[in-house]
ROKEKE-805754 format. One record per residue: residue number from 1; residue in one letter; y, z, x of N, C-alpha, C in turn. Coordinates in Angstrom, 2 decimals. Layout:
BEGIN
(atom NUM "A" (Y Z X) (Y Z X) (Y Z X))
...
end
This chain:
BEGIN
(atom 1 "M" (-16.08 69.28 58.12) (-15.23 70.33 58.48) (-13.90 69.60 59.56))
(atom 2 "P" (-12.62 70.06 59.40) (-11.82 69.51 60.00) (-12.10 69.80 61.58))
(atom 3 "V" (-11.21 68.81 62.75) (-10.93 68.89 64.16) (-9.92 69.70 64.55))
(atom 4 "D" (-10.00 70.54 65.50) (-8.63 70.83 66.31) (-7.52 69.81 66.64))
(atom 5 "V" (-8.56 68.97 67.72) (-8.03 67.69 68.25) (-8.75 66.52 68.06))
(atom 6 "L" (-7.68 65.18 67.90) (-8.51 64.38 67.26) (-7.84 63.35 68.08))
(atom 7 "A" (-8.55 62.49 68.99) (-8.03 61.46 70.28) (-8.11 60.04 69.50))
(atom 8 "I" (-7.18 59.24 69.44) (-7.39 58.43 68.66) (-7.23 56.87 69.52))
(atom 9 "A" (-7.79 55.63 69.76) (-7.42 54.91 70.65) (-8.25 53.42 70.16))
(atom 10 "A" (-7.65 52.47 70.83) (-8.34 50.95 70.46) (-9.46 50.42 70.85))
(atom 11 "H" (-10.36 51.15 72.03) (-11.59 50.87 72.13) (-12.22 51.83 72.51))
(atom 12 "R" (-13.61 51.69 72.41) (-14.88 52.68 73.11) (-14.24 52.65 74.49))
(atom 13 "D" (-14.63 53.66 74.99) (-14.13 54.07 76.41) (-12.62 54.26 76.89))
(atom 14 "D" (-11.80 53.97 76.01) (-10.03 54.27 76.13) (-10.22 55.92 76.46))
(atom 15 "V" (-10.40 56.58 74.98) (-10.74 57.87 75.13) (-11.07 58.66 76.76))
(atom 16 "E" (-12.49 57.90 77.08) (-12.53 58.47 78.50) (-11.93 58.55 79.33))
(atom 17 "L" (-11.16 57.13 80.02) (-10.36 57.39 80.81) (-9.09 57.86 80.68))
(atom 18 "T" (-8.64 58.31 79.61) (-7.56 59.01 79.51) (-7.37 60.23 79.16))
(atom 19 "C" (-7.94 60.67 78.24) (-8.02 62.46 77.77) (-9.22 63.05 77.81))
(atom 20 "A" (-10.31 62.58 78.19) (-11.60 63.26 77.92) (-11.60 64.54 78.64))
(atom 21 "G" (-11.07 64.99 79.93) (-11.18 65.91 80.27) (-10.08 67.11 79.41))
(atom 22 "T" (-9.33 66.57 78.69) (-8.42 67.66 77.79) (-9.30 67.84 76.70))
(atom 23 "L" (-10.01 66.97 76.03) (-10.71 67.22 74.90) (-12.41 68.09 75.70))
(atom 24 "V" (-12.54 67.98 76.30) (-13.58 68.72 76.88) (-13.02 70.27 77.14))
(atom 25 "R" (-12.02 70.36 77.91) (-11.58 71.67 78.02) (-11.14 72.31 76.25))
(atom 26 "A" (-10.75 71.44 75.28) (-10.82 71.89 74.19) (-12.06 72.77 73.69))
(atom 27 "S" (-12.89 71.86 73.83) (-14.24 72.14 73.34) (-14.40 73.45 73.98))
(atom 28 "D" (-14.37 73.61 75.26) (-14.80 74.61 75.98) (-14.07 76.17 75.85))
(atom 29 "A" (-12.81 75.93 74.86) (-12.41 77.18 74.34) (-12.59 77.29 73.19))
(atom 30 "G" (-13.50 76.75 72.40) (-14.25 76.93 71.17) (-13.68 75.80 69.85))
(atom 31 "H" (-12.45 75.29 70.56) (-11.77 74.15 69.46) (-13.11 72.98 68.82))
(atom 32 "R" (-12.72 72.63 68.09) (-13.41 71.21 67.62) (-12.77 69.92 67.77))
(atom 33 "T" (-13.58 68.86 68.45) (-13.17 67.32 68.78) (-13.48 66.29 68.20))
(atom 34 "G" (-12.32 65.57 67.87) (-13.02 64.45 67.67) (-12.47 63.12 67.88))
(atom 35 "I" (-13.13 61.79 67.94) (-12.60 60.80 68.69) (-12.93 59.74 67.31))
(atom 36 "L" (-11.49 58.71 67.16) (-11.30 57.81 66.27) (-11.07 56.43 66.94))
(atom 37 "D" (-12.34 55.69 67.61) (-12.21 53.84 68.25) (-12.07 53.31 67.18))
(atom 38 "L" (-10.56 52.84 66.99) (-10.50 51.83 66.13) (-10.81 50.41 65.88))
(atom 39 "T" (-11.81 49.81 67.05) (-12.52 48.68 67.38) (-13.79 48.78 67.86))
(atom 40 "A" (-14.73 47.88 67.71) (-15.98 47.80 68.45) (-16.17 47.49 69.79))
(atom 41 "G" (-14.72 46.73 70.15) (-15.11 46.05 71.29) (-15.71 44.99 71.40))
(atom 42 "E" (-15.55 44.48 70.38) (-16.31 43.13 70.08) (-15.97 41.87 70.56))
(atom 43 "S" (-14.66 42.11 71.45) (-13.87 40.63 71.94) (-13.78 41.06 73.44))
(atom 44 "G" (-15.00 41.89 74.06) (-14.29 42.43 75.54) (-15.25 41.44 76.02))
(atom 45 "S" (-14.69 41.33 77.38) (-15.59 40.10 78.41) (-16.79 40.61 78.79))
(atom 46 "R" (-16.84 42.11 78.96) (-18.36 42.51 79.35) (-18.88 43.12 78.39))
(atom 47 "G" (-20.68 43.17 78.66) (-21.45 44.01 77.47) (-21.29 43.64 76.22))
(atom 48 "S" (-21.59 44.39 75.03) (-21.67 44.00 73.62) (-21.24 44.85 72.83))
(atom 49 "A" (-20.42 44.72 71.23) (-20.36 46.12 70.87) (-21.52 46.63 70.51))
(atom 50 "D" (-22.64 46.44 70.22) (-23.87 46.94 70.17) (-24.15 48.29 71.48))
(atom 51 "L" (-24.14 47.29 72.54) (-24.35 48.17 73.67) (-23.09 49.10 73.96))
(atom 52 "R" (-21.74 49.03 73.73) (-20.59 50.18 73.87) (-21.03 50.93 72.80))
(atom 53 "A" (-21.86 50.66 71.57) (-21.95 51.80 70.70) (-22.72 52.94 70.77))
(atom 54 "R" (-23.65 52.23 71.79) (-24.84 53.31 72.35) (-23.81 53.88 73.69))
(atom 55 "E" (-23.51 53.37 74.30) (-22.51 54.03 75.65) (-21.74 55.17 75.02))
(atom 56 "A" (-20.86 54.78 73.68) (-19.86 55.65 73.24) (-20.81 57.13 72.68))
(atom 57 "E" (-21.79 56.76 72.01) (-22.29 57.97 71.53) (-23.22 58.66 72.67))
(atom 58 "Q" (-23.35 58.32 74.05) (-23.87 58.92 74.94) (-22.62 59.77 75.56))
(atom 59 "A" (-21.64 59.15 75.80) (-20.63 59.66 76.36) (-19.84 60.85 75.36))
(atom 60 "A" (-20.08 60.65 74.10) (-19.36 61.87 73.19) (-20.52 62.83 73.06))
(atom 61 "R" (-21.75 62.81 73.53) (-22.73 63.84 73.87) (-22.23 64.51 74.67))
(atom 62 "I" (-22.18 64.00 75.88) (-21.64 64.83 77.03) (-20.12 65.36 77.04))
(atom 63 "L" (-19.39 65.01 76.05) (-18.29 65.72 76.19) (-18.11 66.69 74.76))
(atom 64 "G" (-19.11 66.66 74.43) (-18.89 67.68 73.36) (-18.28 67.26 72.25))
(atom 65 "I" (-18.01 66.31 71.99) (-17.25 65.72 70.50) (-17.94 66.45 69.52))
(atom 66 "T" (-17.45 67.01 68.26) (-17.93 67.29 66.99) (-18.28 66.04 66.37))
(atom 67 "E" (-17.26 65.06 66.02) (-17.81 63.91 65.49) (-16.76 62.46 66.09))
(atom 68 "R" (-17.75 61.45 66.36) (-17.11 60.32 66.84) (-17.20 59.10 65.62))
(atom 69 "R" (-15.93 58.47 65.10) (-16.02 57.54 63.95) (-15.26 56.14 64.72))
(atom 70 "N" (-15.71 54.77 63.85) (-14.83 53.59 64.33) (-14.60 53.21 63.02))
(atom 71 "A" (-13.40 52.90 63.45) (-12.26 52.21 62.11) (-12.79 50.78 61.65))
(atom 72 "G" (-13.78 50.19 62.60) (-13.76 48.98 62.04) (-13.11 47.83 62.55))
(atom 73 "L" (-11.85 48.12 63.03) (-10.72 47.13 63.09) (-11.12 45.94 64.02))
(atom 74 "P" (-10.37 45.03 63.75) (-10.79 44.00 64.70) (-10.19 43.89 66.28))
(atom 75 "D" (-11.10 43.28 67.19) (-10.85 44.10 68.63) (-10.20 42.80 68.62))
(atom 76 "A" (-8.96 42.86 70.12) (-7.77 42.30 70.13) (-7.23 41.52 69.35))
(atom 77 "H" (-7.21 41.82 67.99) (-6.47 41.38 67.00) (-6.08 42.32 66.09))
(atom 78 "L" (-5.41 43.49 66.82) (-5.36 45.07 66.23) (-3.90 44.79 65.88))
(atom 79 "A" (-3.47 45.19 64.49) (-2.28 44.90 63.89) (-1.91 46.14 63.24))
(atom 80 "N" (-0.72 46.34 63.03) (0.04 47.47 62.22) (0.81 47.09 60.74))
(atom 81 "T" (-0.28 47.06 60.00) (0.08 46.28 58.71) (-0.46 47.75 57.69))
(atom 82 "D" (-0.13 47.49 56.54) (-0.07 47.97 55.68) (-1.63 48.45 55.01))
(atom 83 "E" (-2.50 47.41 55.38) (-4.24 47.41 54.93) (-4.86 48.23 56.28))
(atom 84 "T" (-4.05 48.34 57.46) (-4.71 48.96 58.84) (-4.27 50.57 59.06))
(atom 85 "R" (-2.93 50.54 58.35) (-2.57 51.76 58.13) (-3.26 52.80 57.43))
(atom 86 "R" (-3.66 52.03 56.16) (-4.71 52.64 54.91) (-5.53 52.95 55.45))
(atom 87 "V" (-6.34 52.02 56.20) (-7.72 52.63 56.71) (-7.27 53.66 57.93))
(atom 88 "V" (-6.66 53.79 58.62) (-6.31 54.68 59.71) (-6.26 56.41 58.74))
(atom 89 "V" (-5.15 56.20 57.75) (-4.46 57.26 57.06) (-6.37 57.87 56.57))
(atom 90 "E" (-6.91 57.08 56.21) (-8.14 57.66 55.86) (-8.94 58.28 56.72))
(atom 91 "Q" (-8.98 57.91 57.51) (-9.69 58.40 58.86) (-9.00 59.80 59.33))
(atom 92 "I" (-7.74 59.67 59.16) (-6.38 60.87 59.88) (-7.21 62.45 58.60))
(atom 93 "R" (-7.15 61.49 57.34) (-7.50 62.58 56.28) (-8.74 63.20 56.34))
(atom 94 "H" (-9.84 62.36 56.81) (-11.01 62.97 57.28) (-11.48 63.95 57.89))
(atom 95 "F" (-10.90 63.75 59.13) (-10.79 64.64 60.40) (-9.84 65.92 60.26))
(atom 96 "A" (-8.79 65.34 59.62) (-7.51 66.87 59.30) (-7.23 67.60 60.61))
(atom 97 "P" (-6.94 66.82 61.56) (-6.83 67.25 63.14) (-5.16 68.13 63.14))
(atom 98 "R" (-5.28 68.86 63.82) (-4.05 69.84 63.97) (-3.30 68.93 65.24))
(atom 99 "V" (-3.85 68.52 66.10) (-3.29 67.81 66.96) (-3.63 66.41 67.29))
(atom 100 "V" (-3.23 65.34 67.56) (-3.58 63.96 67.78) (-3.01 63.25 69.25))
(atom 101 "I" (-4.25 62.79 70.01) (-3.81 62.16 70.81) (-3.87 60.72 70.84))
(atom 102 "L" (-2.67 60.18 70.95) (-2.59 58.62 71.07) (-2.30 58.18 72.75))
(atom 103 "P" (-2.57 56.72 72.43) (-2.23 55.89 73.94) (-0.75 55.86 73.99))
(atom 104 "F" (-0.13 55.71 75.25) (1.37 55.55 75.15) (1.76 54.21 74.60))
(atom 105 "P" (2.89 53.82 74.33) (3.63 53.11 73.33) (3.79 51.57 74.24))
(atom 106 "V" (3.50 52.05 75.64) (3.79 50.95 76.40) (2.45 50.28 76.99))
(atom 107 "G" (2.12 49.30 77.33) (0.95 48.62 78.16) (0.71 47.40 77.93))
(atom 108 "R" (-0.46 46.98 79.10) (-0.50 45.36 78.81) (-1.05 44.91 77.95))
(atom 109 "H" (-2.16 45.48 77.53) (-3.34 45.38 76.32) (-2.58 45.39 74.93))
(atom 110 "P" (-2.47 44.43 74.38) (-1.55 44.44 72.97) (-2.24 45.40 72.23))
(atom 111 "D" (-3.63 45.53 72.32) (-4.45 46.69 71.13) (-3.96 48.11 71.48))
(atom 112 "H" (-3.73 48.54 72.74) (-3.09 49.38 73.32) (-1.79 50.07 72.76))
(atom 113 "R" (-0.97 49.18 72.83) (0.36 49.07 71.95) (0.12 49.30 70.81))
(atom 114 "I" (-0.48 48.78 70.24) (-0.38 48.45 68.86) (-1.17 50.08 68.16))
(atom 115 "A" (-2.15 50.25 68.99) (-2.84 51.69 68.40) (-2.24 52.72 68.64))
(atom 116 "S" (-1.19 52.44 69.34) (0.09 53.73 69.76) (0.98 53.88 68.14))
(atom 117 "E" (1.35 52.95 67.79) (2.28 52.57 67.05) (1.60 52.79 65.82))
(atom 118 "L" (0.11 52.15 65.53) (-0.76 52.70 64.14) (-0.85 53.82 63.97))
(atom 119 "G" (-1.21 54.56 65.01) (-1.73 55.98 65.34) (-0.35 56.96 64.77))
(atom 120 "R" (0.79 56.52 65.32) (2.07 57.32 65.05) (1.86 57.19 63.58))
(atom 121 "D" (2.21 56.19 62.99) (2.53 55.73 61.43) (1.71 56.63 60.65))
(atom 122 "A" (0.34 56.21 60.75) (-0.74 56.45 60.01) (-0.63 58.47 59.77))
(atom 123 "C" (-0.26 59.01 61.10) (-0.10 60.21 61.00) (1.03 60.89 59.92))
(atom 124 "F" (2.21 60.18 60.14) (2.91 60.37 59.07) (2.53 60.07 57.43))
(atom 125 "L" (1.87 58.82 57.25) (1.45 58.55 55.89) (0.61 59.29 55.39))
(atom 126 "A" (-0.25 59.63 56.50) (-1.45 60.47 55.70) (-0.73 62.19 55.13))
(atom 127 "G" (0.03 62.46 55.58) (1.21 63.73 54.68) (1.54 63.43 53.54))
(atom 128 "L" (1.28 62.02 53.08) (2.31 62.44 51.86) (1.30 62.09 50.50))
(atom 129 "S" (1.60 62.90 49.91) (0.81 62.76 48.65) (0.69 61.94 47.60))
(atom 130 "R" (1.45 61.12 47.64) (0.89 59.89 46.69) (1.00 58.65 47.46))
(atom 131 "Y" (0.86 58.68 48.96) (-0.18 57.45 49.64) (-1.13 56.89 48.86))
(atom 132 "D" (-1.37 55.88 48.77) (-2.50 55.60 48.20) (-3.79 55.12 49.14))
(atom 133 "A" (-4.50 56.01 49.57) (-5.86 56.04 50.52) (-6.47 57.21 50.65))
(atom 134 "P" (-8.15 57.22 50.45) (-8.88 58.18 50.23) (-8.57 59.62 50.97))
(atom 135 "G" (-8.82 60.73 50.52) (-8.49 61.85 51.23) (-7.86 62.70 50.55))
(atom 136 "E" (-7.72 64.08 51.06) (-6.49 64.85 50.71) (-5.32 64.84 51.57))
(atom 137 "P" (-4.12 64.73 51.15) (-2.90 64.56 52.42) (-2.86 65.57 53.59))
(atom 138 "H" (-2.79 65.26 54.31) (-2.70 65.86 55.96) (-2.08 65.29 56.90))
(atom 139 "R" (-1.05 66.13 57.62) (-0.14 65.58 58.49) (-0.30 66.33 59.45))
(atom 140 "P" (-0.56 65.99 60.82) (-1.27 66.52 62.22) (0.37 67.23 62.47))
(atom 141 "S" (0.05 68.52 62.88) (1.22 69.03 63.69) (1.80 68.67 64.91))
(atom 142 "K" (1.05 67.91 65.56) (1.42 67.81 66.90) (1.27 66.04 67.60))
(atom 143 "V" (1.66 65.36 68.11) (1.64 64.28 68.49) (1.53 64.34 69.61))
(atom 144 "L" (0.45 63.85 70.63) (0.74 64.09 72.00) (0.51 62.42 72.25))
(atom 145 "Y" (1.27 61.77 73.63) (0.64 60.59 74.09) (0.35 60.53 75.47))
(atom 146 "A" (-1.00 59.94 75.57) (-1.80 60.15 76.95) (-1.06 59.23 78.19))
(atom 147 "L" (-0.59 59.48 78.93) (0.12 58.97 80.50) (-0.49 58.49 81.15))
(atom 148 "S" (-2.18 58.80 81.15) (-3.00 58.40 82.56) (-2.84 57.05 82.80))
(atom 149 "Y" (-2.42 56.57 84.32) (-2.32 55.30 84.84) (-1.30 54.54 84.56))
(atom 150 "R" (-0.35 55.12 84.09) (1.11 54.82 83.55) (1.98 54.18 85.05))
(atom 151 "E" (2.37 53.15 85.50) (2.62 52.47 86.79) (4.65 52.64 86.50))
(atom 152 "D" (5.01 52.91 85.19) (6.31 52.92 84.84) (6.69 54.28 85.29))
(atom 153 "P" (8.32 54.77 85.28) (8.47 55.98 85.93) (8.81 57.05 84.83))
(atom 154 "V" (7.54 57.07 83.95) (7.54 58.12 83.08) (6.98 59.47 83.01))
(atom 155 "K" (8.37 60.66 83.42) (7.79 61.75 83.72) (6.83 62.56 82.68))
(atom 156 "P" (5.83 63.39 82.97) (5.01 63.82 81.97) (5.70 64.92 81.41))
(atom 157 "T" (5.32 65.46 80.28) (5.90 66.69 79.51) (5.09 67.85 80.24))
(atom 158 "F" (4.04 67.42 80.10) (3.05 68.53 80.96) (1.73 67.78 81.23))
(atom 159 "V" (0.98 68.64 81.82) (-0.17 68.36 82.62) (-1.30 69.03 82.36))
(atom 160 "V" (-2.45 68.72 81.85) (-3.44 69.56 81.90) (-4.47 69.80 82.58))
(atom 161 "D" (-4.79 71.08 83.55) (-5.92 71.36 84.30) (-7.16 70.85 83.88))
(atom 162 "I" (-7.83 69.96 84.41) (-9.31 69.57 84.06) (-10.27 69.61 85.35))
(atom 163 "T" (-10.03 70.58 86.00) (-10.55 70.64 87.18) (-11.82 71.05 86.73))
(atom 164 "A" (-12.12 71.85 85.90) (-13.14 72.42 85.45) (-14.04 71.51 84.68))
(atom 165 "Q" (-13.67 70.82 84.18) (-13.88 69.61 83.21) (-14.14 68.38 83.95))
(atom 166 "F" (-13.63 68.00 84.93) (-13.62 66.44 85.65) (-14.88 66.07 86.15))
(atom 167 "E" (-16.12 66.54 86.38) (-17.24 66.14 86.77) (-18.05 65.45 85.24))
(atom 168 "R" (-17.89 66.47 84.38) (-17.97 66.00 82.71) (-17.46 64.50 82.30))
(atom 169 "K" (-16.02 64.53 82.38) (-15.45 63.68 82.14) (-15.69 62.16 83.11))
(atom 170 "L" (-16.36 62.50 84.39) (-16.65 61.25 85.05) (-18.10 60.61 84.48))
(atom 171 "A" (-18.82 61.45 84.24) (-20.10 61.58 83.79) (-20.06 60.87 82.02))
(atom 172 "A" (-19.13 61.01 81.55) (-18.97 60.18 80.21) (-18.63 58.96 80.36))
(atom 173 "I" (-17.85 58.82 81.44) (-17.16 57.45 81.81) (-18.24 56.58 82.56))
(atom 174 "H" (-18.94 57.29 83.09) (-20.39 56.31 83.96) (-21.13 56.05 83.04))
(atom 175 "C" (-21.14 56.25 81.26) (-21.94 56.08 80.56) (-21.68 54.55 80.05))
(atom 176 "Y" (-20.32 54.12 80.61) (-20.29 52.92 80.08) (-20.25 51.68 81.18))
(atom 177 "A" (-21.90 51.99 81.71) (-21.89 50.90 82.79) (-21.57 49.48 82.49))
(atom 178 "S" (-22.00 49.25 81.49) (-21.35 47.59 81.07) (-20.12 47.60 81.32))
(atom 179 "Q" (-19.34 48.17 81.25) (-17.76 48.10 81.20) (-17.10 48.07 82.80))
(atom 180 "F" (-17.87 49.19 83.60) (-17.35 49.49 84.80) (-18.16 49.40 86.13))
(atom 181 "D" (-19.50 49.66 85.89) (-20.00 49.04 87.03) (-19.61 47.80 87.80))
(atom 182 "G" (-19.38 47.84 88.93) (-18.77 46.74 89.96) (-17.34 46.55 89.63))
(atom 183 "A" (-16.81 46.97 88.34) (-15.54 46.91 88.66) (-14.26 47.75 89.23))
(atom 184 "K" (-13.22 46.69 89.59) (-12.06 47.05 90.41) (-10.95 47.58 89.14))
(atom 185 "A" (-10.78 47.13 88.11) (-10.13 47.40 87.07) (-10.35 47.50 85.85))
(atom 186 "A" (-10.07 47.99 84.94) (-10.02 48.22 83.46) (-8.72 48.16 82.70))
(atom 187 "G" (-8.33 47.73 81.74) (-7.34 48.33 80.45) (-6.24 48.17 81.28))
(atom 188 "E" (-5.57 49.86 81.62) (-4.41 50.01 82.20) (-4.21 50.34 83.39))
(atom 189 "I" (-5.75 50.20 84.22) (-6.00 50.50 85.64) (-6.01 49.28 86.48))
(atom 190 "F" (-5.11 48.98 87.22) (-5.11 47.72 88.04) (-5.81 48.31 89.28))
(atom 191 "P" (-6.31 47.24 90.01) (-7.23 47.18 91.21) (-6.60 47.44 92.45))
(atom 192 "T" (-7.15 48.51 93.40) (-6.61 49.13 94.67) (-7.65 48.52 95.73))
(atom 193 "G" (-8.52 48.08 95.47) (-9.73 47.72 96.51) (-10.66 48.89 96.42))
(atom 194 "Q" (-10.38 49.87 95.67) (-11.42 51.32 95.49) (-12.25 50.91 94.34))
(atom 195 "D" (-13.52 51.09 94.71) (-14.85 51.38 93.51) (-14.09 52.02 92.37))
(atom 196 "F" (-14.07 51.28 91.03) (-13.51 51.57 90.01) (-13.40 53.49 89.82))
(atom 197 "Y" (-14.76 53.65 89.93) (-15.24 55.38 89.47) (-14.15 56.21 90.95))
(atom 198 "A" (-14.02 55.45 92.30) (-13.12 56.59 92.96) (-11.49 56.16 92.75))
(atom 199 "L" (-11.17 55.26 92.28) (-10.09 54.96 91.54) (-9.81 55.92 90.63))
(atom 200 "V" (-10.55 56.19 89.27) (-10.31 57.35 88.31) (-10.30 58.49 89.03))
(atom 201 "E" (-11.13 58.77 90.18) (-10.99 60.55 90.65) (-9.37 60.45 91.24))
(atom 202 "T" (-9.10 59.32 92.02) (-7.58 59.29 92.93) (-6.65 59.75 91.76))
(atom 203 "Q" (-6.69 58.61 90.34) (-5.53 59.15 89.82) (-5.53 60.65 89.07))
(atom 204 "N" (-6.86 61.01 88.83) (-6.60 62.59 88.30) (-6.15 63.63 89.31))
(atom 205 "A" (-6.90 62.76 90.24) (-6.18 64.20 91.56) (-4.53 63.79 91.78))
(atom 206 "H" (-4.14 62.97 91.64) (-2.94 62.56 91.60) (-1.78 63.68 90.35))
(atom 207 "Y" (-2.28 63.50 89.30) (-1.63 63.99 88.02) (-2.13 65.85 88.42))
(atom 208 "G" (-3.19 66.15 89.04) (-3.63 67.26 89.54) (-2.57 67.98 90.15))
(atom 209 "S" (-2.31 67.28 91.27) (-1.36 67.61 92.35) (-0.13 68.02 91.72))
(atom 210 "L" (0.11 67.30 90.85) (1.70 67.82 90.26) (1.99 69.24 89.51))
(atom 211 "I" (0.81 69.70 89.34) (0.23 71.08 88.64) (-0.15 71.86 89.80))
(atom 212 "R" (-0.37 71.64 90.99) (-1.22 72.31 92.08) (-2.51 72.59 91.71))
(atom 213 "A" (-3.00 71.65 91.21) (-4.69 71.68 90.72) (-5.58 70.45 91.21))
(atom 214 "R" (-6.61 70.36 91.46) (-7.32 69.69 91.75) (-7.16 68.29 91.20))
(atom 215 "Y" (-7.60 68.22 89.74) (-7.78 67.09 88.71) (-6.78 67.66 87.56))
(atom 216 "G" (-5.60 66.51 86.92) (-5.43 66.81 85.62) (-5.06 65.70 84.76))
(atom 217 "E" (-4.75 65.62 83.65) (-4.55 64.59 82.70) (-2.99 64.77 82.36))
(atom 218 "P" (-2.02 63.70 82.50) (-0.60 63.86 82.15) (-0.58 63.44 80.38))
(atom 219 "F" (0.24 64.22 79.95) (1.06 64.09 78.46) (2.40 63.76 78.13))
(atom 220 "F" (2.78 63.43 77.59) (4.36 63.21 76.91) (4.46 63.25 75.78))
(atom 221 "T" (5.81 64.34 75.39) (6.20 64.19 74.05) (7.39 63.92 73.85))
(atom 222 "H" (7.76 63.31 72.38) (8.94 62.78 72.00) (9.83 64.12 72.23))
(atom 223 "E" (9.52 65.40 71.56) (9.94 66.49 71.59) (10.04 67.45 72.66))
(atom 224 "T" (10.89 68.48 72.75) (11.15 69.16 73.66) (10.08 70.54 73.39))
(atom 225 "M" (9.55 70.58 74.68) (8.44 71.95 74.63) (8.84 72.83 74.59))
(atom 226 "A" (8.58 73.88 73.64) (9.37 75.74 73.91) (8.29 76.51 75.05))
(atom 227 "V" (9.42 77.63 75.13) (8.79 78.34 76.48) (8.90 79.92 75.73))
(atom 228 "D" (8.13 80.56 75.69) (8.48 81.79 75.18) (8.48 82.78 75.98))
(atom 229 "D" (8.10 82.62 77.31) (8.15 83.71 78.21) (8.43 83.00 79.56))
(atom 230 "V" (9.47 82.88 80.27) (10.01 82.28 81.31) (8.94 82.67 82.48))
(atom 231 "M" (8.90 84.29 82.50) (7.95 84.94 83.35) (6.29 84.18 83.39))
(atom 232 "A" (6.13 83.10 82.35) (4.75 83.01 82.69) (4.69 81.60 83.01))
(atom 233 "L" (5.42 81.15 83.15) (5.38 79.73 83.57) (4.69 79.14 84.49))
(atom 234 "G" (3.96 78.37 84.87) (3.26 77.96 85.82) (3.74 76.90 86.76))
(atom 235 "V" (3.05 76.99 88.21) (3.60 75.66 89.12) (4.68 76.34 89.86))
(atom 236 "Q" (4.49 76.65 91.15) (5.26 77.05 91.82) (6.27 75.95 92.34))
(atom 237 "S" (7.49 76.81 92.37) (8.63 75.66 92.64) (8.82 75.54 94.12))
(atom 238 "M" (8.37 76.70 95.04) (9.00 76.39 96.42) (7.90 77.08 97.37))
end
């Protein structure tokens, strides 16, 4: 069956760090959620691909993910080519999501940047009826970019309140002991001297404060968001 929200990321654990709370909130609301990890993380400095697969499976159960798949593309060698686009198109047609969450297209890890570009292109190509890839044509209606841990001055288009979901998000991150136990930084998260898990909490608390909530996850969209009722707008101005 199709999912409502699909998160696409380069590595196992990327989704947990950037948008897991949003996926849990969607699941709590009765929506079907999916994760597509593009690589197995075999080039990572810590742990192994097999261990990260077990950690990812455990994390998916905590998050209530309907289905998690791995595209099997090469870690640290991710590229946006005709071949890799075809692989991701097949996966998008399989999941048939309404909403896709991608990494932000700027980042220090090359795989993160390429995953964003590759995912965006595949979302478009998946809807072409004559595009040569398995599955029925399908194009998501909305693409969101996860902004968590960005240091450049990008203002979120919106922030999702994940206060009720934060503990489950943190529990899913804790599944990746091979990556994060004793760590001070990871991926796009720079060291501050804090314990890694405390740093995750600090970042989520910062974004939550922007919407007057305890914890939040930020997102960016290229298109302007529509508002039907200005009387229903949240976040107090004064």
